[in-house]
N, C-alpha and C positions, 0 to 999 in steps of 0.2 A: 555524645552521639558517636557511635562506632562507624567503621569504614563501610560496612554493608548498608547501613541505614542511609548514609550520605549518598551512596550510589543510587539507591532507590529513590531518594528525594530528587536528585539531579535528573534521573530518568523521567520522573513524573513532571518536573518543571519543563523539561525539553519537550515532552509530549504535549503538555498544555500549550506551550508556545506554538508547536506545529499545528495543533488544533485551531488556534487563533489565526494562523496563516491560511489554513484551508478555508475557514469561515470568511476571512477577508477576501480571499480569492474568488469566492462564489457569490459575493454579495450583489453583484450586478446581474447574475443569471436568473432567469425566471424559474420558480419552483414548480409551476404547473402551467400547462397550456390549456386553453379552452377546448373541451371536447376530446382531447387526446390523452389526458392523464398527466403523468409526471413530466416535468420540464428538465432541461439540462442541468439545473442547479440542485435538484431534489436529492439525488444520490450523494454528491459531495457534501451537501449540507448535513445530511444524516450521518455521514462518516465523520465530519468535523464535530458534531454534537456528541456522538458516541465516543470518539477519541478523547474529547474533553472530559467526559464523565469518567472514563477509565483512568485518565491522568490524575484527576482529583482523588480517585480511590487509591491510586498508587502513592500519591503524596501522603494521604492519611495513613496508609499501611506502613509507610517508612517510619512513622513515629512509634508504631507498636511492634515492630519486628525486633526480636532479640538476637537474631543471627545464629540460631541453633542449627546444627546439621549441615553447615556450609563447609566446603573444602577450603583449605588454606592454600596459598601459592598463586602463582600467576598463570593466566590462561596461555595455551600454546599459541604460537604465531599463526597457525592455520585457523584456529577458532576466532582469532582477532581479525583476520583478513576477510573472512566470509561476510560479516555484516557490511564492511566497507565495499566489497565487491557488489553486494546486493544493492547498496545505496547508489553506487555508480550506475548499475543497470537501470534502476528506477529513474535516475536523472536522464540517462540516455533515452529511456522510453518516453518520458514527458517531452523531450526535445524532438523525437521522431514522430510522435503521434499526429501532429498537424501536417507533416510532410508526407508520410506514407499511409495515413489513415489508421483507424482503430484496429481493423482486423489484421493487417500486415504487421503493424507495430506490436500488437499483443501476441501474435504468434512468435515473432522474433524474441520478445521479452520473456515469454514463458519457456521457450526453448533454452535460452541462456540461463534462466532461473533453475530449470531442471538439471542443467549441467553443473551449476554452482552447488546445488544441494546433493550431488553425488550420482546422478544417473549418467552412466558412461555409454550406454547404447544410444546411438543417434536416432534410430528408428523409433524407439520407445519414447524418447524425448520429443521427437517431432509429432508423434501421435498424441501424446499428452497435450502439447502446446496447441496443435491444430484443433483437437476435439474440444478442449476447454474454451479456446478463443471463439470457436464457432457457436458453442452453446451460450456463451456470454453475449455474443452478438445477437443471436436469436432472442434471448431473454430480453435484452434492452430494446432492440429495434422493432421486433415483431410484437412481443407481448406488452411491453411498457410504452412503446412508441416514442422512445427517446432518440433524438437525432445525435448520431455519433460522427466524429470526423471521418471523412472518406479521402481516399487517395485522389489527388488532383487529376490523375490521368484517367480515372474511371468516370 
């Protein structure tokens, strides 16, 4: 097994473990509420199932990949730092969501994410973050009637 296939196999196994953690984390949440539709556990449960399926596909793919067309050499320090920065932002987001609520935490997270991925204009990043967070909030709270965390001061 060559180097590329090993990295794909490791990625698949890590994603499969992450899927298991998600599914274990939502096991106590109701998937549906009577008369209101989706419950707070429905979306994370679907994400966990989808991630698990994709992880298994990645593992299977790692055995059939021949490694053609790949660049040799090491990745730059900037390309290695970006995933770590995103992971730290996600960890911060999950830590802040119960403190500041869904809407405020999501706006802050998306603003940071737009900066990480290269948007240098503050106004554009703020518009992306605010617009997407508000649309997501409306989609889940109004249309799906899912209860999301709110800021304790509201």
